[in-house]
C-alpha positions in Angstrom: 87.7 151.4 76.6 85.4 148.4 76.4 82.6 148.1 78.9 84.1 145.1 80.7 87.5 146.8 81.0 88.7 149.0 83.8 91.9 150.9 84.6 93.5 150.2 87.9 96.7 151.1 89.7 98.6 148.4 91.7 101.8 148.9 93.6 104.3 146.1 93.8 107.4 146.5 95.9 107.0 150.3 95.8 106.6 150.3 92.0 103.3 151.7 90.7 101.8 149.9 87.7 98.9 151.3 85.7 97.0 148.5 83.9 93.8 147.9 82.1 92.0 144.7 83.1 88.7 142.9 82.8 86.4 144.1 85.6 85.7 140.5 86.8 89.5 140.0 87.4 90.0 143.0 89.7 89.8 141.0 92.8 92.5 138.7 91.6 94.8 141.6 90.8 94.2 143.2 94.2 94.8 139.9 96.0 98.0 139.3 94.0 99.2 142.8 94.9 98.5 142.2 98.5 100.2 138.8 98.6 103.3 139.8 96.7 103.8 142.8 98.9 103.4 140.7 102.0 105.9 138.2 100.7 108.2 141.1 99.7 108.2 142.4 103.3 108.6 138.9 104.7 111.7 138.2 102.4 113.1 141.7 103.1 113.2 140.9 106.8 114.7 137.4 106.2 117.4 138.1 103.6 119.9 140.8 102.7 119.5 142.2 99.3 121.0 144.9 97.1 117.8 145.9 95.2 114.2 145.0 95.0 114.8 142.8 92.0 116.6 140.3 94.2 113.6 139.9 96.4 111.1 139.9 93.5 113.2 137.1 91.8 113.0 135.0 94.9 109.2 135.6 95.2 108.7 134.7 91.5 110.8 131.5 92.0 108.7 130.5 95.1 105.4 131.2 93.3 106.4 129.1 90.3 107.6 126.2 92.4 104.3 126.3 94.3 102.4 126.5 91.0 104.2 123.6 89.4 103.8 121.5 92.6 100.0 122.1 92.6 99.8 121.5 88.8 101.5 118.1 89.4 99.0 117.2 92.1 96.1 118.2 89.9 97.4 116.1 87.0 98.0 113.1 89.3 94.4 113.5 90.7 93.0 113.7 87.1 94.9 110.7 86.0 93.5 108.8 89.0 90.0 110.0 88.4 89.8 108.9 84.7 89.7 105.1 85.5 87.3 105.8 88.4 85.0 107.8 86.1 85.1 105.0 83.5 84.1 102.4 86.2 81.2 104.7 87.3 80.0 104.9 83.7 79.9 101.1 83.5 78.0 100.9 86.8 75.6 103.6 85.6 74.9 101.7 82.4 74.4 98.4 84.4 72.0 100.3 86.6 70.1 101.7 83.6 69.7 98.2 82.2 68.5 96.8 85.5 65.9 99.6 85.9 64.7 99.0 82.3 64.4 95.3 83.0 62.5 96.0 86.2 60.1 98.3 84.4 59.3 95.4 82.1 58.6 93.1 85.0 55.5 92.7 87.0 55.2 90.9 90.4 52.1 88.7 90.8 50.4 87.8 94.1 52.6 84.8 94.9 55.7 87.0 94.6 56.7 85.6 91.2 58.1 88.1 88.6 56.8 87.8 85.1 58.2 89.7 82.1 55.9 92.0 80.3 56.2 91.6 76.6 55.2 94.5 74.4 
């Protein structure tokens, strides 16, 4: 087994799964295990079911709906951000030009600005 891989056991709806994962992802697997089992118990109290597959299918459907909805929000946010980032780039370029111009300008005693020529 590679150094960054570990073997873990997770239990989902009373089914034990032995899996090999990247070490840095263990937290996510443990958190997913916890949330799925919590949702499983929640759904088991709420609905009648003939086997665990019924509840797991409902959980999967709910998770995908939430995932798709969040993905749509992120895409809309990114689409809105692109024009704003383009405007910021124009403003930053204008600011760079203004600073460069000021660096080539000297103020004399009477407050007049004169351009310094190289």
